[in-house]
C-alpha positions in Angstrom: -0.5 20.8 2.0 -3.8 22.1 0.9 -6.2 19.7 -0.7 -7.7 22.3 -3.1 -5.6 25.3 -4.2 -8.2 27.8 -5.4 -11.2 27.1 -3.2 -11.3 26.4 0.5 -10.9 22.7 1.0 -13.6 22.4 3.7 -16.7 24.6 3.8 -17.3 26.4 7.1 -20.9 25.3 7.5 -21.4 21.9 9.2 -24.1 20.7 6.8 -22.1 21.4 3.6 -20.1 18.5 2.2 -16.7 19.3 0.6 -16.6 19.4 -3.2 -14.5 16.2 -3.1 -15.2 14.4 0.1 -12.9 11.4 -0.7 -9.9 13.7 -1.3 -10.6 15.7 1.9 -11.1 12.5 3.9 -7.8 11.1 2.6 -6.0 14.3 3.5 -7.7 14.3 6.9 -6.7 10.7 7.6 -3.1 11.4 6.6 -2.9 14.6 8.7 -2.4 16.7 5.6 -5.2 19.2 6.2 -4.3 22.5 7.8 -5.4 23.2 11.3 -8.4 25.3 10.3 -9.6 22.9 7.6 -9.1 19.9 9.9 -11.2 21.6 12.6 -13.9 22.5 10.2 -14.0 19.0 8.8 -14.3 17.5 12.3 -17.3 19.7 13.0 -18.8 18.6 9.7 -18.2 14.9 10.6 -20.3 15.3 13.7 -23.4 15.8 11.5 -22.6 14.1 8.2 -22.9 10.3 8.3 -21.8 10.0 4.6 -18.5 11.8 5.2 -18.0 9.9 8.4 -18.4 6.6 6.5 -15.8 7.8 4.0 -13.4 8.7 6.7 -13.9 5.4 8.4 -13.2 3.5 5.2 -10.2 5.7 4.4 -8.8 5.2 7.9 -9.2 1.4 7.5 -7.4 1.5 4.2 -4.5 3.7 5.6 -4.1 1.3 8.5 -4.0 -1.7 6.2 -1.3 0.1 4.0 0.8 0.8 7.1 0.6 -2.8 8.3 1.5 -4.1 4.8 4.5 -1.7 4.6 5.7 -2.8 8.1 5.4 -6.5 7.1 7.2 -5.9 3.8 10.0 -4.0 5.6 10.3 -6.9 8.1 10.3 -9.7 5.5 13.6 -11.2 4.4 14.7 -10.2 1.0 14.3 -13.1 -1.5 17.4 -14.1 -3.5 17.7 -12.8 -7.0 16.1 -15.1 -9.6 19.2 -15.4 -11.7 21.0 -16.8 -8.6 18.4 -19.6 -8.4 18.9 -20.3 -12.1 22.7 -20.7 -11.8 22.3 -22.8 -8.7 20.0 -25.2 -10.5 22.5 -25.4 -13.4 25.2 -26.3 -10.9 23.1 -28.9 -9.2 22.1 -30.6 -12.5 25.8 -30.7 -13.5 26.6 -32.4 -10.2 23.9 -35.0 -10.8 25.2 -35.7 -14.3 28.7 -36.2 -13.0 27.6 -38.5 -10.2 25.4 -40.7 -12.5 27.0 -44.0 -13.6 28.2 -43.9 -17.2 26.6 -46.5 -19.5 28.8 -48.0 -22.2 26.8 -48.8 -25.3 27.0 -52.4 -26.3 27.8 -53.3 -29.9 26.3 -56.4 -31.3 
């Protein structure tokens, strides 16, 4: 997958930032840059602190999303809400049936 279709995603010079550093950093962190673009971006990262900071923040975000996805996959599936509603109706019916009946007193 190329980040930019009509222009080279990563410039060949080490001191030139990509046109959209956030997008290139995201593609780099997700291993979606081609081999040549990835290598050129790595060379650029050696000298550009701004792009390095973007990559570090993006890597942290990607790691957090992987952890969240793993936790969500491992979590038990909650019961459907309508099941809880019907269960509460059933329990309230049981309580009413078990309650003593009061006979109204006349006069």
